[in-house]
C-alpha positions as CSV (number, residue, x, y, z in Angstrom):
1,M,-20.6,-6.3,-6.5
2,I,-17.2,-7.1,-6.8
3,N,-16.0,-9.1,-2.5
4,T,-12.1,-7.8,-3.0
5,I,-10.3,-4.8,-3.1
6,P,-9.7,-3.9,-7.0
7,N,-6.1,-4.3,-7.2
8,T,-4.3,-0.9,-8.4
9,N,-1.6,2.2,-7.0
10,F,-1.8,5.0,-5.9
11,K,0.0,7.9,-6.8
12,T,1.1,9.4,-3.5
13,R,3.3,12.4,-1.9
14,V,5.7,11.6,1.1
15,R,7.5,14.1,3.5
16,N,10.6,13.5,3.6
17,D,13.1,16.0,4.7
18,A,15.9,15.4,3.5
19,L,15.0,16.9,0.1
20,G,15.1,20.4,2.1
21,G,13.5,23.7,0.6
22,P,9.5,24.1,0.7
23,N,7.8,21.3,-0.1
24,P,10.1,18.8,1.1
25,F,7.8,15.6,-0.7
26,E,8.4,13.1,-3.3
27,W,6.6,10.5,-5.5
28,K,5.5,7.8,-3.5
29,D,2.5,4.6,-5.4
30,V,0.8,2.5,-2.8
31,S,0.0,-0.6,-3.7
32,S,-4.4,-2.1,-2.4
33,S,-1.8,-5.3,-0.8
34,E,0.2,-2.1,0.8
35,L,-3.2,-0.7,2.3
36,F,-4.9,-4.4,2.5
37,D,-3.8,-6.8,2.7
38,N,-3.6,-8.9,7.2
39,K,-5.3,-5.5,7.7
40,K,-9.5,-4.6,9.1
41,V,-10.0,-1.0,6.9
42,V,-12.8,1.0,7.0
43,V,-12.7,2.9,3.3
44,F,-15.3,5.7,3.1
45,S,-15.4,7.7,-0.1
46,L,-16.7,10.8,-1.5
47,P,-17.0,12.9,-4.4
48,G,-14.5,15.6,-3.6
49,A,-12.0,17.3,-1.0
50,F,-13.3,21.0,0.2
51,T,-17.1,20.8,-0.8
52,P,-20.1,20.4,1.7
53,T,-20.7,17.3,3.4
54,C,-17.3,16.2,2.9
55,S,-15.4,19.0,4.7
56,T,-18.2,18.8,7.5
57,S,-19.4,16.4,8.0
58,H,-18.1,13.7,6.4
59,L,-14.7,13.3,7.4
60,P,-14.9,15.0,10.0
61,R,-17.2,12.5,12.5
62,Y,-14.9,9.8,10.6
63,E,-12.0,11.6,12.5
64,E,-14.2,12.3,15.5
65,L,-14.7,8.8,15.9
66,Y,-11.0,6.7,15.1
67,P,-11.0,6.1,19.4
68,E,-14.1,4.2,18.6
69,F,-13.6,2.9,15.6
70,K,-10.1,1.3,16.8
71,A,-12.1,0.0,20.3
72,Q,-13.7,-2.6,17.9
73,G,-10.1,-3.8,16.0
74,V,-10.1,-1.2,12.9
75,D,-6.3,-1.0,11.8
76,A,-7.3,2.0,9.3
77,I,-9.4,4.3,8.0
78,I,-8.6,4.7,4.3
79,C,-10.8,8.5,3.1
80,I,-10.1,7.9,-0.9
81,S,-11.5,10.9,-3.1
82,V,-11.4,11.5,-7.6
83,N,-8.4,13.8,-6.2
84,D,-5.1,14.6,-6.8
85,A,-2.1,13.8,-4.3
86,F,-1.6,17.9,-3.5
87,V,-5.4,18.6,-3.4
88,M,-6.4,15.8,-1.0
89,Y,-2.9,17.0,1.6
90,Q,-4.5,20.9,1.4
91,W,-7.8,19.9,2.2
92,G,-6.2,16.9,5.5
93,L,-4.1,20.0,6.1
94,S,-7.4,22.2,5.8
95,Q,-9.0,20.3,8.6
96,G,-6.9,18.7,10.9
97,A,-6.5,15.4,9.3
98,K,-4.1,13.6,11.9
99,N,-6.3,11.0,11.8
100,V,-8.0,9.2,8.4
101,F,-5.4,9.0,5.5
102,L,-6.8,10.7,2.9
103,L,-6.2,8.5,-0.2
104,P,-5.5,9.8,-3.8
105,D,-7.3,8.2,-6.3
106,G,-7.0,10.6,-8.8
107,N,-7.7,9.1,-12.2
108,G,-10.3,7.7,-10.6
109,E,-8.8,4.5,-11.0
110,F,-9.9,2.3,-7.9
111,T,-13.3,3.6,-8.0
112,R,-14.4,2.9,-11.6
113,K,-12.3,-0.8,-11.1
114,M,-15.4,-0.9,-8.3
115,G,-17.8,0.3,-9.6
116,M,-19.0,2.9,-8.1
117,L,-17.1,6.1,-11.1
118,V,-20.0,8.6,-11.9
119,D,-20.2,11.4,-14.0
120,K,-20.8,15.2,-11.3
121,N,-20.7,17.3,-14.6
122,N,-23.8,18.8,-13.4
123,L,-21.0,20.6,-11.1
124,G,-18.6,21.1,-12.8
125,F,-16.2,18.3,-11.1
126,G,-16.1,15.6,-14.1
127,Q,-15.4,12.2,-13.3
128,R,-15.9,11.6,-9.3
129,S,-16.6,8.9,-6.6
130,W,-20.1,8.0,-5.4
131,R,-20.5,7.8,-1.6
132,Y,-19.9,5.1,-0.3
133,S,-18.7,2.8,3.1
134,M,-17.0,0.3,3.4
135,Y,-15.1,-3.1,6.1
136,V,-12.7,-5.0,4.5
137,E,-10.6,-7.7,6.4
138,N,-7.2,-8.5,4.4
139,G,-8.3,-7.3,1.2
140,E,-11.8,-8.3,1.0
141,I,-15.1,-7.0,2.2
142,Q,-17.0,-7.7,4.4
143,K,-19.4,-5.1,4.7
144,L,-20.5,-2.6,1.5
145,F,-23.3,0.5,2.3
146,S,-23.8,3.0,-0.4
147,E,-25.5,5.8,-0.8
148,A,-29.5,5.2,-3.3
149,G,-29.7,6.7,-5.9
150,F,-26.8,6.1,-8.0
151,E,-26.4,7.9,-11.0
152,D,-24.6,9.7,-13.5
153,N,-25.6,13.6,-12.8
154,C,-28.0,13.5,-10.1
155,P,-29.1,16.1,-8.6
156,T,-28.4,15.1,-5.2
157,D,-25.5,14.5,-1.8
158,P,-27.4,11.4,-0.8
159,F,-26.0,10.9,2.5
160,E,-27.3,8.8,5.0
161,V,-25.7,5.2,5.2
162,S,-21.8,5.2,4.5
163,D,-21.6,7.9,7.9
164,A,-18.6,7.5,10.7
165,D,-22.2,6.3,13.3
166,T,-23.8,4.1,10.9
167,M,-20.0,2.2,10.2
168,L,-19.6,2.3,13.7
169,S,-22.9,1.0,14.6
170,Y,-22.6,-1.9,12.0
171,L,-19.5,-3.0,13.6
172,K,-20.3,-3.0,16.9
173,N,-23.1,-4.9,16.0
174,R,-22.0,-7.8,14.0
């Protein structure tokens, strides 16, 4: 397992009202160092936006507990998925996400470097992230919760330890 966040540039879209029109967004690369250097960050990764567990449990609970994470000194909560920026943006809108930063890993580069890229061809998803969460201080991984059963084409979708409550409990008891 790695101990340091991989160096990656994420392809994101940011609003620029000066552009006007129906699509006032422009591309912006965001580096791992911009997201993690000199910060305390909770990260959780999931197989895909708009998927059942991700939409009904995983993201909503992190969003709901955001004030409690902030009370533990967390600077940001980041949700990473191997989806493109357009999908992550629309998923955020549909979920009403205001506190969790939805970070697209469209090419799966970060996920691959983390050692968490798996095939989900059995579901028609292609390559996606395994479900996990981690607490990161200044780019160093302090704690990683990875779901059991890591394998390509896993017939189940384990969701036992990467949830918001497990991470919050860890932070409160460290």
